[in-house]
OpenMM code with the backbone's topology and positions (N, CA, C; nanometers):
from openmm import Vec3, app, unit

residues = "MET THR GLN LEU VAL GLN PHE VAL ALA SER LEU ILE HIS HIS PRO GLU LEU ILE ILE LEU ASP GLU PRO PHE SER GLY LEU ASP PRO LEU ASN VAL GLN LEU MET LYS GLU MET LEU ALA ALA GLU GLN ALA ARG GLY ALA THR VAL ILE PHE SER THR ASN VAL LEU SER ASP VAL GLU GLU MET CYS GLU ARG VAL ALA MET ILE ALA ASP SER ARG LEU VAL LEU PHE GLY ASP LEU ALA GLU ILE ARG ARG SER ARG GLY ALA ASN ALA VAL VAL VAL GLU THR PRO SER HIS PRO ASP ASP LEU PRO ALA ALA GLN MET HIS THR GLY ARG GLY GLY LEU VAL GLU TYR ARG LEU SER ASP THR LEU ILE PRO GLU MET ILE LEU SER SER TYR ALA SER ALA GLY ILE VAL LEU SER ARG VAL GLU GLN VAL LEU PRO SER LEU ASN ASP ILE PHE ILE GLU GLU VAL SER ASN VAL ARG GLN ASN SER".split()
positions = [
    Vec3(1.9146, 15.0843, -5.1281),
    Vec3(2.0392, 15.0361, -5.1822),
    Vec3(2.0247, 14.8936, -5.2338),
    Vec3(1.9444, 14.8132, -5.1643),
    Vec3(1.9232, 14.6745, -5.2064),
    Vec3(1.8659, 14.6692, -5.3469),
    Vec3(1.7711, 14.7585, -5.3755),
    Vec3(1.7092, 14.7624, -5.5070),
    Vec3(1.8137, 14.7932, -5.6145),
    Vec3(1.9019, 14.8883, -5.5872),
    Vec3(2.0050, 14.9253, -5.6832),
    Vec3(2.1042, 14.8118, -5.7028),
    Vec3(2.1415, 14.7456, -5.5962),
    Vec3(2.2345, 14.6318, -5.6055),
    Vec3(2.1730, 14.5200, -5.6893),
    Vec3(2.0459, 14.4904, -5.6678),
    Vec3(1.9775, 14.3882, -5.7468),
    Vec3(1.9729, 14.4277, -5.8939),
    Vec3(1.9498, 14.5537, -5.9198),
    Vec3(1.9460, 14.6026, -6.0572),
    Vec3(2.0821, 14.5838, -6.1248),
    Vec3(2.1873, 14.6267, -6.0579),
    Vec3(2.3228, 14.6131, -6.1128),
    Vec3(2.3558, 14.4661, -6.1374),
    Vec3(2.3205, 14.3801, -6.0435),
    Vec3(2.3478, 14.2364, -6.0582),
    Vec3(2.2747, 14.1784, -6.1790),
    Vec3(2.1571, 14.2291, -6.2083),
    Vec3(2.0812, 14.1769, -6.3220),
    Vec3(2.1411, 14.2196, -6.4560),
    Vec3(2.2263, 14.3208, -6.4556),
    Vec3(2.2865, 14.3691, -6.5796),
    Vec3(2.4246, 14.3106, -6.6081),
    Vec3(2.4794, 14.2362, -6.5139),
    Vec3(2.6164, 14.1843, -6.5281),
    Vec3(2.6352, 14.1039, -6.6562),
    Vec3(2.5377, 14.0248, -6.6932),
    Vec3(2.5505, 13.9375, -6.8106),
    Vec3(2.5028, 14.0056, -6.9388),
    Vec3(2.4783, 14.1357, -6.9352),
    Vec3(2.4350, 14.2137, -7.0506),
    Vec3(2.3177, 14.1490, -7.1246),
    Vec3(2.2037, 14.1395, -7.0583),
    Vec3(2.0871, 14.0778, -7.1234),
    Vec3(2.0398, 14.1600, -7.2432),
    Vec3(1.9791, 14.0931, -7.3377),
    Vec3(1.9247, 14.1604, -7.4558),
    Vec3(1.7884, 14.2221, -7.4264),
    Vec3(1.7183, 14.1688, -7.3277),
    Vec3(1.5867, 14.2182, -7.2893),
    Vec3(1.5851, 14.2445, -7.1391),
    Vec3(1.5483, 14.3665, -7.1031),
    Vec3(1.5416, 14.4065, -6.9619),
    Vec3(1.3980, 14.4517, -6.9353),
    Vec3(1.3315, 14.3838, -6.8424),
    Vec3(1.1932, 14.4179, -6.8077),
    Vec3(1.1902, 14.4619, -6.6620),
    Vec3(1.1373, 14.5805, -6.6389),
    Vec3(1.1355, 14.6389, -6.5047),
    Vec3(0.9951, 14.6872, -6.4703),
    Vec3(0.9576, 14.6731, -6.3441),
    Vec3(0.8292, 14.7208, -6.2951),
    Vec3(0.8548, 14.8296, -6.1921),
    Vec3(0.8094, 14.9514, -6.2204),
    Vec3(0.8304, 15.0670, -6.1316),
    Vec3(0.9762, 15.0710, -6.0834),
    Vec3(1.0708, 15.0813, -6.1761),
    Vec3(1.2126, 15.0667, -6.1407),
    Vec3(1.2683, 15.1735, -6.0475),
    Vec3(1.2080, 15.2917, -6.0437),
    Vec3(1.2659, 15.3997, -5.9645),
    Vec3(1.1935, 15.4224, -5.8325),
    Vec3(1.0941, 15.3416, -5.8062),
    Vec3(1.0161, 15.3546, -5.6842),
    Vec3(1.1047, 15.3365, -5.5610),
    Vec3(1.0983, 15.4319, -5.4708),
    Vec3(1.1714, 15.4214, -5.3451),
    Vec3(1.3170, 15.4635, -5.3523),
    Vec3(1.3640, 15.5058, -5.4688),
    Vec3(1.5033, 15.5488, -5.4806),
    Vec3(1.5150, 15.6992, -5.4637),
    Vec3(1.6276, 15.7438, -5.4099),
    Vec3(1.6522, 15.8867, -5.3988),
    Vec3(1.6924, 15.9401, -5.5373),
    Vec3(1.6846, 16.0699, -5.5592),
    Vec3(1.7116, 16.1269, -5.6920),
    Vec3(1.8490, 16.0918, -5.7502),
    Vec3(1.9503, 16.0821, -5.6670),
    Vec3(2.0844, 16.0475, -5.7165),
    Vec3(2.0873, 15.9059, -5.7731),
    Vec3(2.0260, 15.8120, -5.7036),
    Vec3(2.0232, 15.6742, -5.7512),
    Vec3(1.9288, 15.6562, -5.8704),
    Vec3(1.8225, 15.7363, -5.8761),
    Vec3(1.7355, 15.7340, -5.9937),
    Vec3(1.8174, 15.7749, -6.1160),
    Vec3(1.8939, 15.8829, -6.1027),
    Vec3(1.9766, 15.9300, -6.2140),
    Vec3(2.0801, 15.8250, -6.2532),
    Vec3(2.1428, 15.7621, -6.1565),
    Vec3(2.2414, 15.6571, -6.1843),
    Vec3(2.1765, 15.5416, -6.2604),
    Vec3(2.0597, 15.5010, -6.2162),
    Vec3(1.9888, 15.3910, -6.2815),
    Vec3(1.9486, 15.4289, -6.4244),
    Vec3(1.9044, 15.5505, -6.4440),
    Vec3(1.8663, 15.5958, -6.5780),
    Vec3(1.9878, 15.5958, -6.6708),
    Vec3(2.1015, 15.6382, -6.6197),
    Vec3(2.2241, 15.6370, -6.7002),
    Vec3(2.2635, 15.4948, -6.7375),
    Vec3(2.2493, 15.4020, -6.6445),
    Vec3(2.2816, 15.2623, -6.6721),
    Vec3(2.1863, 15.2039, -6.7765),
    Vec3(2.0582, 15.2371, -6.7660),
    Vec3(1.9611, 15.1898, -6.8650),
    Vec3(1.9901, 15.2488, -7.0029),
    Vec3(2.0277, 15.3759, -7.0067),
    Vec3(2.0620, 15.4393, -7.1343),
    Vec3(2.1828, 15.3707, -7.1970),
    Vec3(2.2801, 15.3325, -7.1152),
    Vec3(2.3980, 15.2619, -7.1665),
    Vec3(2.3586, 15.1252, -7.2218),
    Vec3(2.2667, 15.0578, -7.1544),
    Vec3(2.2192, 14.9275, -7.2032),
    Vec3(2.1454, 14.9438, -7.3354),
    Vec3(2.0641, 15.0474, -7.3464),
    Vec3(1.9938, 15.0743, -7.4724),
    Vec3(2.0941, 15.1049, -7.5839),
    Vec3(2.1960, 15.1827, -7.5514),
    Vec3(2.2965, 15.2206, -7.6516),
    Vec3(2.3717, 15.0988, -7.7053),
    Vec3(2.3882, 14.9957, -7.6227),
    Vec3(2.4574, 14.8759, -7.6704),
    Vec3(2.3631, 14.7815, -7.7436),
    Vec3(2.2318, 14.8154, -7.7468),
    Vec3(2.1371, 14.7380, -7.8251),
    Vec3(2.0335, 14.6606, -7.7473),
    Vec3(2.0352, 14.6704, -7.6160),
    Vec3(1.9359, 14.5986, -7.5348),
    Vec3(1.7996, 14.6667, -7.5476),
    Vec3(1.6952, 14.5865, -7.5372),
    Vec3(1.5591, 14.6381, -7.5331),
    Vec3(1.5192, 14.6526, -7.3873),
    Vec3(1.4710, 14.7701, -7.3506),
    Vec3(1.4295, 14.7957, -7.2134),
    Vec3(1.2791, 14.8201, -7.2134),
    Vec3(1.2090, 14.7423, -7.1333),
    Vec3(1.0643, 14.7583, -7.1158),
    Vec3(1.0414, 14.7854, -6.9680),
    Vec3(0.9672, 14.8908, -6.9396),
    Vec3(0.9313, 14.9106, -6.7992),
    Vec3(0.7899, 14.9624, -6.7873),
    Vec3(0.7265, 14.9217, -6.6799),
    Vec3(0.5925, 14.9708, -6.6510),
    Vec3(0.6040, 15.0703, -6.5366),
    Vec3(0.5276, 15.1769, -6.5484),
    Vec3(0.5335, 15.2800, -6.4460),
    Vec3(0.4110, 15.3683, -6.4552),
    Vec3(0.3807, 15.4328, -6.3459),
    Vec3(0.2765, 15.5351, -6.3425),
    Vec3(0.3386, 15.6744, -6.3422),
    Vec3(0.4705, 15.6810, -6.3432),
    Vec3(0.5408, 15.8087, -6.3441),
    Vec3(0.5678, 15.8449, -6.4899),
    Vec3(0.4744, 15.9174, -6.5485),
    Vec3(0.4790, 15.9420, -6.6920),
    Vec3(0.5911, 16.0356, -6.7327),
    Vec3(0.6418, 16.1169, -6.6415),
    Vec3(0.7575, 16.2007, -6.6752),
    Vec3(0.8803, 16.1139, -6.7023),
    Vec3(0.8928, 16.0010, -6.6344),
    Vec3(1.0024, 15.9073, -6.6626),
    Vec3(0.9876, 15.8482, -6.8023),
    Vec3(0.8658, 15.8184, -6.8407),
    Vec3(0.8394, 15.7643, -6.9740),
    Vec3(0.8782, 15.8677, -7.0792),
    Vec3(0.8361, 15.9930, -7.0598),
    Vec3(0.8699, 16.0985, -7.1559),
    Vec3(1.0206, 16.1173, -7.1667),
    Vec3(1.0905, 16.1034, -7.0568),
    Vec3(1.2349, 16.1231, -7.0554),
    Vec3(1.3104, 16.0078, -7.1212),
    Vec3(1.2621, 15.8852, -7.1026),
    Vec3(1.3429, 15.7695, -7.1391),
    Vec3(1.2940, 15.6886, -7.2592),
    Vec3(1.1698, 15.7028, -7.2956),
    Vec3(1.1125, 15.6097, -7.3938),
    Vec3(1.0920, 15.6727, -7.5301),
    Vec3(1.1087, 15.5896, -7.6315),
    Vec3(1.0788, 15.6297, -7.7681),
    Vec3(0.9392, 15.5824, -7.8077),
    Vec3(0.9025, 15.4634, -7.7599),
    Vec3(0.7715, 15.4061, -7.7917),
    Vec3(0.6991, 15.3760, -7.6622),
    Vec3(0.5668, 15.3898, -7.6666),
    Vec3(0.4859, 15.3662, -7.5472),
    Vec3(0.3680, 15.2758, -7.5801),
    Vec3(0.3264, 15.2040, -7.4793),
    Vec3(0.2013, 15.1280, -7.4836),
    Vec3(0.1243, 15.1702, -7.3597),
    Vec3(0.0042, 15.2197, -7.3790),
    Vec3(-0.0781, 15.2662, -7.2678),
    Vec3(-0.1935, 15.1690, -7.2501),
    Vec3(-0.2063, 15.1198, -7.1276),
    Vec3(-0.3099, 15.0217, -7.0954),
    Vec3(-0.4040, 15.0826, -6.9925),
    Vec3(-0.5342, 15.0709, -7.0182),
    Vec3(-0.6361, 15.1189, -6.9243),
    Vec3(-0.7442, 15.0132, -6.9156),
    Vec3(-0.7800, 14.9791, -6.7950),
    Vec3(-0.8842, 14.8793, -6.7713),
    Vec3(-0.8583, 14.7511, -6.8516),
    Vec3(-0.7338, 14.7070, -6.8474),
    Vec3(-0.6881, 14.5829, -6.9130),
    Vec3(-0.6953, 14.5873, -7.0648),
    Vec3(-0.7052, 14.7075, -7.1231),
    Vec3(-0.7092, 14.7212, -7.2687),
    Vec3(-0.5971, 14.8118, -7.3162),
    Vec3(-0.5367, 14.7745, -7.4283),
    Vec3(-0.4373, 14.8590, -7.4917),
    Vec3(-0.5110, 14.9755, -7.5581),
    Vec3(-0.4863, 15.0977, -7.5107),
    Vec3(-0.5581, 15.2132, -7.5641),
    Vec3(-0.4706, 15.3004, -7.6529),
    Vec3(-0.3399, 15.2824, -7.6448),
    Vec3(-0.2497, 15.3644, -7.7238),
    Vec3(-0.1172, 15.2921, -7.7383),
    Vec3(-0.0626, 15.2928, -7.8592),
    Vec3(0.0665, 15.2294, -7.8832),
    Vec3(0.1351, 15.3021, -7.9969),
    Vec3(0.2630, 15.3315, -7.9794),
    Vec3(0.3375, 15.3901, -8.0899),
    Vec3(0.4528, 15.4756, -8.0447),
    Vec3(0.5075, 15.5478, -8.1404),
    Vec3(0.6194, 15.6382, -8.1178),
    Vec3(0.5702, 15.7576, -8.0353),
    Vec3(0.6345, 15.7829, -7.9241),
    Vec3(0.5905, 15.8873, -7.8311),
    Vec3(0.5876, 16.0250, -7.8971),
    Vec3(0.6924, 16.0600, -7.9695),
    Vec3(0.6967, 16.1920, -8.0332),
    Vec3(0.5844, 16.2070, -8.1354),
    Vec3(0.5584, 16.1020, -8.2122),
    Vec3(0.4505, 16.1077, -8.3115),
    Vec3(0.3142, 16.1198, -8.2449),
    Vec3(0.2955, 16.0476, -8.1353),
    Vec3(0.1682, 16.0551, -8.0622),
    Vec3(0.1449, 16.1972, -8.0128),
    Vec3(0.2470, 16.2573, -7.9532),
    Vec3(0.2325, 16.3944, -7.9022),
    Vec3(0.2064, 16.4928, -8.0155),
    Vec3(0.2819, 16.4795, -8.1266),
    Vec3(0.2620, 16.5698, -8.2411),
    Vec3(0.1233, 16.5539, -8.3014),
    Vec3(0.0741, 16.4299, -8.3052),
    Vec3(-0.0569, 16.4061, -8.3669),
    Vec3(-0.1699, 16.4725, -8.2885),
    Vec3(-0.1486, 16.4969, -8.1614),
    Vec3(-0.2505, 16.5633, -8.0790),
    Vec3(-0.2518, 16.7142, -8.0996),
    Vec3(-0.1426, 16.7663, -8.1533),
    Vec3(-0.1333, 16.9108, -8.1756),
    Vec3(-0.1060, 16.9869, -8.0478),
    Vec3(-0.0710, 17.1120, -8.0646),
    Vec3(-0.0430, 17.1975, -7.9491),
    Vec3(-0.1706, 17.2154, -7.8678),
    Vec3(-0.1552, 17.2097, -7.7360),
    Vec3(-0.2716, 17.2313, -7.6499),
    Vec3(-0.2553, 17.3540, -7.5608),
    Vec3(-0.1404, 17.4208, -7.5760),
    Vec3(-0.1164, 17.5401, -7.4944),
    Vec3(-0.0120, 17.6276, -7.5635),
    Vec3(-0.0113, 17.7528, -7.5235),
    Vec3(0.0919, 17.8468, -7.5641),
    Vec3(0.1502, 17.9039, -7.4358),
    Vec3(0.2822, 17.9028, -7.4268),
    Vec3(0.3511, 17.9606, -7.3114),
    Vec3(0.4202, 18.0873, -7.3581),
    Vec3(0.4016, 18.1931, -7.2830),
    Vec3(0.4700, 18.3186, -7.3112),
    Vec3(0.5471, 18.3607, -7.1865),
    Vec3(0.6590, 18.4273, -7.2105),
    Vec3(0.7356, 18.4851, -7.1006),
    Vec3(0.7258, 18.6358, -7.1168),
    Vec3(0.6745, 18.6994, -7.0143),
    Vec3(0.6433, 18.8414, -7.0253),
    Vec3(0.6299, 18.9040, -6.8865),
    Vec3(0.6557, 19.0337, -6.8760),
    Vec3(0.6413, 19.0988, -6.7450),
    Vec3(0.4953, 19.1256, -6.7076),
    Vec3(0.4053, 19.1289, -6.8064),
    Vec3(0.2632, 19.1533, -6.7779),
    Vec3(0.1802, 19.0847, -6.8852),
    Vec3(0.0500, 19.0901, -6.8700),
    Vec3(-0.0358, 19.0274, -6.9702),
    Vec3(-0.1570, 19.1166, -6.9974),
    Vec3(-0.2123, 19.1051, -7.1181),
    Vec3(-0.3266, 19.1903, -7.1537),
    Vec3(-0.4532, 19.1481, -7.0796),
    Vec3(-0.5422, 19.2421, -7.0621),
    Vec3(-0.6663, 19.2166, -6.9887),
    Vec3(-0.7737, 19.1497, -7.0730),
    Vec3(-0.7587, 19.1499, -7.2057),
    Vec3(-0.8672, 19.1008, -7.2900),
    Vec3(-0.8629, 18.9508, -7.3188),
    Vec3(-0.7664, 18.8789, -7.2632),
    Vec3(-0.7620, 18.7333, -7.2812),
    Vec3(-0.8367, 18.6657, -7.1671),
    Vec3(-0.9030, 18.5522, -7.1946),
    Vec3(-0.9815, 18.4852, -7.0899),
    Vec3(-0.8935, 18.4337, -6.9758),
    Vec3(-0.9139, 18.4881, -6.8583),
    Vec3(-0.8347, 18.4494, -6.7414),
    Vec3(-0.8557, 18.3033, -6.7042),
    Vec3(-0.9713, 18.2470, -6.7391),
    Vec3(-1.0007, 18.1075, -6.7040),
    Vec3(-0.9082, 18.0105, -6.7758),
    Vec3(-0.8511, 18.0547, -6.8876),
    Vec3(-0.7641, 17.9654, -6.9632),
    Vec3(-0.6172, 18.0023, -6.9458),
    Vec3(-0.5866, 18.0825, -6.8453),
    Vec3(-0.4512, 18.1291, -6.8221),
    Vec3(-0.3991, 18.0743, -6.6892),
    Vec3(-0.2747, 18.0315, -6.6902),
    Vec3(-0.2099, 17.9859, -6.5676),
    Vec3(-0.0758, 18.0573, -6.5571),
    Vec3(-0.0569, 18.1311, -6.4490),
    Vec3(0.0671, 18.2050, -6.4298),
    Vec3(0.1656, 18.1186, -6.3527),
    Vec3(0.2858, 18.1066, -6.4092),
    Vec3(0.3905, 18.0264, -6.3456),
    Vec3(0.5010, 18.1148, -6.2924),
    Vec3(0.6139, 18.0525, -6.2647),
    Vec3(0.7298, 18.1246, -6.2109),
    Vec3(0.8025, 18.2004, -6.3208),
    Vec3(0.8722, 18.3053, -6.2819),
    Vec3(0.9600, 18.3767, -6.3727),
    Vec3(0.8906, 18.4467, -6.4874),
    Vec3(0.7678, 18.4880, -6.4687),
    Vec3(0.6974, 18.5588, -6.5744),
    Vec3(0.6391, 18.4694, -6.6821),
    Vec3(0.6384, 18.3381, -6.6610),
    Vec3(0.5788, 18.2474, -6.7588),
    Vec3(0.4281, 18.2426, -6.7401),
    Vec3(0.3570, 18.2540, -6.8521),
    Vec3(0.2124, 18.2440, -6.8514),
    Vec3(0.1746, 18.1389, -6.9549),
    Vec3(0.0901, 18.0442, -6.9142),
    Vec3(0.0446, 17.9393, -7.0053),
    Vec3(-0.1034, 17.9595, -7.0342),
    Vec3(-0.1365, 17.9598, -7.1625),
    Vec3(-0.2750, 17.9691, -7.2063),
    Vec3(-0.3164, 17.8348, -7.2648),
    Vec3(-0.4232, 17.7776, -7.2123),
    Vec3(-0.4777, 17.6525, -7.2670),
    Vec3(-0.5569, 17.6870, -7.3923),
    Vec3(-0.5234, 17.6223, -7.5025),
    Vec3(-0.5904, 17.6498, -7.6288),
    Vec3(-0.7258, 17.5817, -7.6341),
    Vec3(-0.8169, 17.6428, -7.7092),
    Vec3(-0.9510, 17.5884, -7.7274),
    Vec3(-1.0048, 17.6400, -7.8603),
    Vec3(-1.1280, 17.6060, -7.8899),
    Vec3(-1.1905, 17.6567, -8.0128),
    Vec3(-1.2026, 17.8088, -8.0097),
    Vec3(-1.2124, 17.8657, -7.8905),
    Vec3(-1.2296, 18.0107, -7.8784),
    Vec3(-1.1001, 18.0843, -7.8452),
    Vec3(-0.9911, 18.0103, -7.8242),
    Vec3(-0.8623, 18.0742, -7.7963),
    Vec3(-0.7540, 18.0021, -7.8759),
    Vec3(-0.7049, 18.0694, -7.9785),
    Vec3(-0.6021, 18.0114, -8.0656),
    Vec3(-0.4742, 18.0945, -8.0531),
    Vec3(-0.3595, 18.0396, -8.0930),
    Vec3(-0.2322, 18.1114, -8.0759),
    Vec3(-0.2316, 18.2515, -8.1369),
    Vec3(-0.2914, 18.2675, -8.2543),
    Vec3(-0.2927, 18.3976, -8.3206),
    Vec3(-0.3641, 18.5038, -8.2357),
    Vec3(-0.4708, 18.4629, -8.1661),
    Vec3(-0.5439, 18.5563, -8.0800),
    Vec3(-0.4557, 18.6019, -7.9636),
    Vec3(-0.3790, 18.5097, -7.9097),
    Vec3(-0.2917, 18.5428, -7.7969),
    Vec3(-0.1858, 18.6440, -7.8411),
    Vec3(-0.1193, 18.6146, -7.9518),
    Vec3(-0.0150, 18.7055, -8.0010),
    Vec3(-0.0720, 18.8415, -8.0371),
    Vec3(-0.1870, 18.8421, -8.1006),
    Vec3(-0.2515, 18.9672, -8.1389),
    Vec3(-0.2864, 19.0515, -8.0165),
    Vec3(-0.3337, 18.9876, -7.9122),
    Vec3(-0.3712, 19.0579, -7.7904),
    Vec3(-0.2497, 19.1247, -7.7251),
    Vec3(-0.1380, 19.0529, -7.7205),
    Vec3(-0.0148, 19.1111, -7.6643),
    Vec3(0.0343, 19.2263, -7.7508),
    Vec3(0.0306, 19.2066, -7.8833),
    Vec3(0.0773, 19.3119, -7.9733),
    Vec3(-0.0099, 19.4368, -7.9604),
    Vec3(-0.1421, 19.4185, -7.9538),
    Vec3(-0.2342, 19.5321, -7.9402),
    Vec3(-0.2112, 19.6079, -7.8104),
    Vec3(-0.1739, 19.5354, -7.7055),
    Vec3(-0.1499, 19.5996, -7.5756),
    Vec3(-0.0089, 19.6573, -7.5657),
    Vec3(0.0730, 19.6340, -7.6685),
    Vec3(0.2094, 19.6869, -7.6677),
    Vec3(0.3012, 19.6157, -7.5696),
    Vec3(0.2683, 19.4919, -7.5351),
    Vec3(0.3485, 19.4155, -7.4392),
    Vec3(0.4506, 19.3316, -7.5158),
    Vec3(0.5763, 19.3473, -7.4803),
    Vec3(0.6847, 19.2744, -7.5458),
    Vec3(0.6968, 19.1360, -7.4838),
    Vec3(0.7067, 19.0349, -7.5698),
    Vec3(0.7226, 18.8962, -7.5245),
    Vec3(0.8691, 18.8557, -7.5343),
    Vec3(0.9217, 18.7983, -7.4277),
    Vec3(1.0582, 18.7465, -7.4294),
    Vec3(1.0638, 18.6093, -7.4945),
    Vec3(0.9536, 18.5363, -7.4844),
    Vec3(0.9491, 18.3997, -7.5368),
    Vec3(0.8044, 18.3624, -7.5670),
    Vec3(0.7860, 18.2897, -7.6771),
    Vec3(0.6556, 18.2351, -7.7138),
    Vec3(0.6805, 18.0924, -7.7589),
    Vec3(0.6006, 17.9988, -7.7075),
    Vec3(0.6207, 17.8583, -7.7423),
    Vec3(0.4871, 17.7853, -7.7449),
    Vec3(0.4625, 17.7129, -7.8533),
    Vec3(0.3465, 17.6250, -7.8557),
    Vec3(0.3869, 17.4965, -7.7855),
    Vec3(0.2994, 17.4454, -7.6996),
    Vec3(0.3308, 17.3292, -7.6171),
    Vec3(0.2462, 17.2100, -7.6608),
    Vec3(0.3140, 17.0988, -7.6853),
    Vec3(0.2428, 16.9753, -7.7160),
    Vec3(0.1902, 16.9158, -7.5860),
    Vec3(0.0855, 16.8368, -7.5933),
    Vec3(0.0324, 16.7767, -7.4703),
    Vec3(0.1341, 16.6813, -7.4083),
    Vec3(0.1374, 16.6796, -7.2775),
    Vec3(0.2247, 16.5862, -7.2070),
    Vec3(0.1636, 16.4466, -7.2130),
    Vec3(0.2455, 16.3485, -7.1847),
    Vec3(0.1936, 16.2123, -7.1789),
    Vec3(0.0890, 16.2006, -7.0688),
    Vec3(0.1045, 16.2767, -6.9632),
    Vec3(0.0054, 16.2790, -6.8555),
    Vec3(-0.1300, 16.3280, -6.9084),
    Vec3(-0.1294, 16.4373, -6.9875),
    Vec3(-0.2530, 16.4884, -7.0474),
    Vec3(-0.3168, 16.3834, -7.1385),
    Vec3(-0.2327, 16.3178, -7.2189),
    Vec3(-0.2825, 16.2166, -7.3117),
    Vec3(-0.3406, 16.0987, -7.2357),
    Vec3(-0.2731, 16.0564, -7.1289),
    Vec3(-0.3211, 15.9451, -7.0470),
    Vec3(-0.4589, 15.9771, -6.9904),
    Vec3(-0.4740, 16.0953, -6.9336),
    Vec3(-0.6028, 16.1348, -6.8746),
    Vec3(-0.7119, 16.1332, -6.9807),
    Vec3(-0.6827, 16.1868, -7.0978),
    Vec3(-0.7813, 16.1895, -7.2057),
    Vec3(-0.8181, 16.0476, -7.2508),
    Vec3(-0.7186, 15.9641, -7.2726),
    Vec3(-0.7437, 15.8279, -7.3213),
    Vec3(-0.8203, 15.7438, -7.2187),
    Vec3(-0.7773, 15.7499, -7.0941),
    Vec3(-0.8438, 15.6699, -6.9902),
    Vec3(-0.9860, 15.7207, -6.9671),
    Vec3(-1.0058, 15.8522, -6.9717),
    Vec3(-1.1411, 15.9075, -6.9577),
    Vec3(-1.2305, 15.8574, -7.0701),
    Vec3(-1.1772, 15.8542, -7.1926),
    Vec3(-1.2552, 15.8042, -7.3070),
    Vec3(-1.2912, 15.6575, -7.2902),
    Vec3(-1.1949, 15.5772, -7.2440),
    Vec3(-1.2201, 15.4344, -7.2240),
    Vec3(-1.3296, 15.4142, -7.1199),
    Vec3(-1.3217, 15.4882, -7.0113),
    Vec3(-1.4184, 15.4717, -6.9021),
    Vec3(-1.5567, 15.5251, -6.9391),
    Vec3(-1.5618, 15.6283, -7.0234),
    Vec3(-1.6920, 15.6801, -7.0693),
    Vec3(-1.7594, 15.5828, -7.1643),
    Vec3(-1.6788, 15.5113, -7.2417),
    Vec3(-1.7331, 15.4194, -7.3409),
    Vec3(-1.7531, 15.2775, -7.2866),
    Vec3(-1.7256, 15.2588, -7.1582),
    Vec3(-1.7428, 15.1256, -7.0984),
    Vec3(-1.8812, 15.1067, -7.0432),
] * unit.nanometer
topology = app.Topology()
chain = topology.addChain("A")
for resn in residues:
    res = topology.addResidue(resn, chain)
    for name in ("N", "CA", "C"):
        topology.addAtom(name, app.Element.getBySymbol(name[0]), res)
């Protein structure tokens, strides 16, 4: 509660620049949501919000632009949506009651509710997945190409930085 009170007190004068470090650390989900709503209201009135965090799902939810730092170096900067689009789809998710046997099981991850995710590669492209389901006569309820998450991008970028160091 102390953290939330301090946060609210810092917003009383409607600052133009708000800088936060791991702002949601230690908060319960209700207070995290309250804080996110308050930050969104500050952004809507024109304030610039900068925060550092290792919780990349928060970044995907709240940020338009990102700066990624690894080993004290800026490795990525720009519009989050453009960065994700520039990487291209890295998976296809299908919703189906079953799946064909001729697709590589090593690149398949079965989730809840009949969702199956296939990791794309040079040897597995979306057209192959759809063709395999069609050939097996399996009806798909949903098909979606998935862009890489910021977490996936972070792992790739930091791995590249560390390999080249």
